[in-house]
Structures are given as C-alpha cells and as structure tokens.
LUMSEDREN-772490 format. One record per residue (C-alpha): x, y, z; chain; residue number from 1; residue in three letters. Coordinates in Angstrom, 3 decimals. Each point is the difference from the previous one (the first is absolute). Layout:
N
<pt><xx>X</xx><yy>Y</yy><zz>Z</zz><unit>A</unit><pos>NUM</pos><code>ALA</code></pt>
...
END
This chain:
67
<pt><xx>99.241</xx><yy>106.843</yy><zz>82.109</zz><unit>A</unit><pos>1</pos><code>MET</code></pt>
<pt><xx>-2.367</xx><yy>1.047</yy><zz>2.758</zz><unit>A</unit><pos>2</pos><code>HIS</code></pt>
<pt><xx>0.258</xx><yy>1.995</yy><zz>3.212</zz><unit>A</unit><pos>3</pos><code>TYR</code></pt>
<pt><xx>-1.596</xx><yy>-0.925</yy><zz>3.330</zz><unit>A</unit><pos>4</pos><code>VAL</code></pt>
<pt><xx>0.273</xx><yy>1.534</yy><zz>3.453</zz><unit>A</unit><pos>5</pos><code>LEU</code></pt>
<pt><xx>1.635</xx><yy>-1.996</yy><zz>2.767</zz><unit>A</unit><pos>6</pos><code>ASP</code></pt>
<pt><xx>-1.031</xx><yy>-0.032</yy><zz>3.676</zz><unit>A</unit><pos>7</pos><code>ASN</code></pt>
<pt><xx>1.896</xx><yy>3.267</yy><zz>0.549</zz><unit>A</unit><pos>8</pos><code>ASN</code></pt>
<pt><xx>-1.697</xx><yy>1.650</yy><zz>-2.992</zz><unit>A</unit><pos>9</pos><code>ARG</code></pt>
<pt><xx>3.245</xx><yy>-0.114</yy><zz>-2.009</zz><unit>A</unit><pos>10</pos><code>LYS</code></pt>
<pt><xx>-0.445</xx><yy>-0.521</yy><zz>-3.731</zz><unit>A</unit><pos>11</pos><code>LYS</code></pt>
<pt><xx>1.450</xx><yy>-3.289</yy><zz>-1.269</zz><unit>A</unit><pos>12</pos><code>TYR</code></pt>
<pt><xx>0.511</xx><yy>-0.931</yy><zz>-3.650</zz><unit>A</unit><pos>13</pos><code>LEU</code></pt>
<pt><xx>-1.059</xx><yy>-3.560</yy><zz>-0.839</zz><unit>A</unit><pos>14</pos><code>ILE</code></pt>
<pt><xx>2.097</xx><yy>-0.908</yy><zz>-3.019</zz><unit>A</unit><pos>15</pos><code>LYS</code></pt>
<pt><xx>-1.645</xx><yy>-3.369</yy><zz>-0.706</zz><unit>A</unit><pos>16</pos><code>ASP</code></pt>
<pt><xx>-3.630</xx><yy>-0.046</yy><zz>1.101</zz><unit>A</unit><pos>17</pos><code>ILE</code></pt>
<pt><xx>-0.450</xx><yy>-3.663</yy><zz>-0.968</zz><unit>A</unit><pos>18</pos><code>ASN</code></pt>
<pt><xx>2.843</xx><yy>-1.173</yy><zz>2.256</zz><unit>A</unit><pos>19</pos><code>ASN</code></pt>
<pt><xx>-1.194</xx><yy>2.268</yy><zz>2.816</zz><unit>A</unit><pos>20</pos><code>PHE</code></pt>
<pt><xx>-3.542</xx><yy>-1.381</yy><zz>-0.228</zz><unit>A</unit><pos>21</pos><code>PHE</code></pt>
<pt><xx>1.220</xx><yy>-3.600</yy><zz>-0.249</zz><unit>A</unit><pos>22</pos><code>GLN</code></pt>
<pt><xx>2.086</xx><yy>0.494</yy><zz>3.146</zz><unit>A</unit><pos>23</pos><code>HIS</code></pt>
<pt><xx>-3.054</xx><yy>1.355</yy><zz>1.832</zz><unit>A</unit><pos>24</pos><code>LEU</code></pt>
<pt><xx>-2.003</xx><yy>-3.022</yy><zz>-1.161</zz><unit>A</unit><pos>25</pos><code>MET</code></pt>
<pt><xx>2.688</xx><yy>-2.461</yy><zz>1.116</zz><unit>A</unit><pos>26</pos><code>ASN</code></pt>
<pt><xx>0.977</xx><yy>1.497</yy><zz>3.343</zz><unit>A</unit><pos>27</pos><code>PHE</code></pt>
<pt><xx>-2.614</xx><yy>2.504</yy><zz>1.187</zz><unit>A</unit><pos>28</pos><code>HIS</code></pt>
<pt><xx>-3.374</xx><yy>-1.639</yy><zz>-0.609</zz><unit>A</unit><pos>29</pos><code>THR</code></pt>
<pt><xx>-2.016</xx><yy>-2.800</yy><zz>1.512</zz><unit>A</unit><pos>30</pos><code>ASN</code></pt>
<pt><xx>-2.523</xx><yy>-1.693</yy><zz>-2.270</zz><unit>A</unit><pos>31</pos><code>GLN</code></pt>
<pt><xx>0.189</xx><yy>2.910</yy><zz>-2.435</zz><unit>A</unit><pos>32</pos><code>GLY</code></pt>
<pt><xx>-0.581</xx><yy>2.695</yy><zz>2.646</zz><unit>A</unit><pos>33</pos><code>LYS</code></pt>
<pt><xx>2.569</xx><yy>2.450</yy><zz>1.367</zz><unit>A</unit><pos>34</pos><code>ALA</code></pt>
<pt><xx>1.353</xx><yy>-1.103</yy><zz>3.372</zz><unit>A</unit><pos>35</pos><code>ASP</code></pt>
<pt><xx>0.994</xx><yy>3.452</yy><zz>1.347</zz><unit>A</unit><pos>36</pos><code>ASN</code></pt>
<pt><xx>3.659</xx><yy>-1.010</yy><zz>0.156</zz><unit>A</unit><pos>37</pos><code>SER</code></pt>
<pt><xx>2.857</xx><yy>2.410</yy><zz>-0.673</zz><unit>A</unit><pos>38</pos><code>ILE</code></pt>
<pt><xx>1.780</xx><yy>-0.117</yy><zz>-3.341</zz><unit>A</unit><pos>39</pos><code>HIS</code></pt>
<pt><xx>3.456</xx><yy>1.609</yy><zz>-0.043</zz><unit>A</unit><pos>40</pos><code>GLU</code></pt>
<pt><xx>1.652</xx><yy>0.986</yy><zz>-3.237</zz><unit>A</unit><pos>41</pos><code>GLU</code></pt>
<pt><xx>3.154</xx><yy>2.089</yy><zz>-0.336</zz><unit>A</unit><pos>42</pos><code>ASN</code></pt>
<pt><xx>-0.561</xx><yy>1.644</yy><zz>3.384</zz><unit>A</unit><pos>43</pos><code>GLY</code></pt>
<pt><xx>-3.675</xx><yy>0.753</yy><zz>-0.660</zz><unit>A</unit><pos>44</pos><code>TYR</code></pt>
<pt><xx>-2.686</xx><yy>-1.683</yy><zz>2.112</zz><unit>A</unit><pos>45</pos><code>TYR</code></pt>
<pt><xx>-3.540</xx><yy>-0.811</yy><zz>-1.099</zz><unit>A</unit><pos>46</pos><code>PHE</code></pt>
<pt><xx>-2.787</xx><yy>-1.471</yy><zz>2.104</zz><unit>A</unit><pos>47</pos><code>THR</code></pt>
<pt><xx>-1.765</xx><yy>-2.377</yy><zz>-2.362</zz><unit>A</unit><pos>48</pos><code>VAL</code></pt>
<pt><xx>-3.603</xx><yy>0.868</yy><zz>0.756</zz><unit>A</unit><pos>49</pos><code>THR</code></pt>
<pt><xx>-2.828</xx><yy>-1.158</yy><zz>-2.228</zz><unit>A</unit><pos>50</pos><code>GLN</code></pt>
<pt><xx>-0.270</xx><yy>3.535</yy><zz>-1.372</zz><unit>A</unit><pos>51</pos><code>GLU</code></pt>
<pt><xx>3.724</xx><yy>0.132</yy><zz>-0.869</zz><unit>A</unit><pos>52</pos><code>PHE</code></pt>
<pt><xx>-0.123</xx><yy>-3.501</yy><zz>-1.498</zz><unit>A</unit><pos>53</pos><code>PHE</code></pt>
<pt><xx>-3.005</xx><yy>0.868</yy><zz>-2.178</zz><unit>A</unit><pos>54</pos><code>GLU</code></pt>
<pt><xx>1.705</xx><yy>3.201</yy><zz>-1.182</zz><unit>A</unit><pos>55</pos><code>LYS</code></pt>
<pt><xx>3.104</xx><yy>-1.913</yy><zz>-1.106</zz><unit>A</unit><pos>56</pos><code>ILE</code></pt>
<pt><xx>-2.166</xx><yy>-2.702</yy><zz>-1.595</zz><unit>A</unit><pos>57</pos><code>LYS</code></pt>
<pt><xx>-1.948</xx><yy>2.648</yy><zz>-1.935</zz><unit>A</unit><pos>58</pos><code>GLU</code></pt>
<pt><xx>3.204</xx><yy>1.670</yy><zz>-1.238</zz><unit>A</unit><pos>59</pos><code>ILE</code></pt>
<pt><xx>1.421</xx><yy>-3.369</yy><zz>-0.999</zz><unit>A</unit><pos>60</pos><code>CYS</code></pt>
<pt><xx>-3.167</xx><yy>-1.062</yy><zz>-1.827</zz><unit>A</unit><pos>61</pos><code>ASN</code></pt>
<pt><xx>-0.248</xx><yy>3.353</yy><zz>-1.755</zz><unit>A</unit><pos>62</pos><code>SER</code></pt>
<pt><xx>3.608</xx><yy>-0.205</yy><zz>-1.174</zz><unit>A</unit><pos>63</pos><code>LYS</code></pt>
<pt><xx>-0.415</xx><yy>-3.562</yy><zz>-1.227</zz><unit>A</unit><pos>64</pos><code>ASN</code></pt>
<pt><xx>-3.225</xx><yy>0.816</yy><zz>-1.867</zz><unit>A</unit><pos>65</pos><code>ASN</code></pt>
<pt><xx>1.675</xx><yy>2.945</yy><zz>-1.744</zz><unit>A</unit><pos>66</pos><code>ASN</code></pt>
<pt><xx>3.113</xx><yy>-1.920</yy><zz>-1.062</zz><unit>A</unit><pos>67</pos><code>SER</code></pt>
END
C-alpha cells in the first residue's frame, strides 16, 4: 500500500498500485505519456502529469521487483 497526495494535498492510500497504474495507462496516457487529464478515485482528484505518472510507475516497478 502506498500514499500519494491528491490535487488538494490530501493524502490518499493506494491499496493496489498495479491496478492504479494500469488504469492510468489505459485512460490517462497517450502513446505512453501522461495526458494531463484528471483521475478521480473515491473523492480524490489527481492531475495525471508526466511527473505524477512516472512516480506511480516507479512505485509500481519497485513493488513488482521486490515481490
């Protein structure tokens, strides 16, 4: 489980980082790059910037390499 800050700087717990990342890949990227769209989850809002996308990707890759 991992925490990230939403657009309002509220801490949000990501329970399944793989599903979260896959959703970003499927709905918030264009040709593998973040599209700056808004992802809403459980009342939390995240602008999917390239920086945010790379952070989630890094967390996901780190988790999967340590499993």
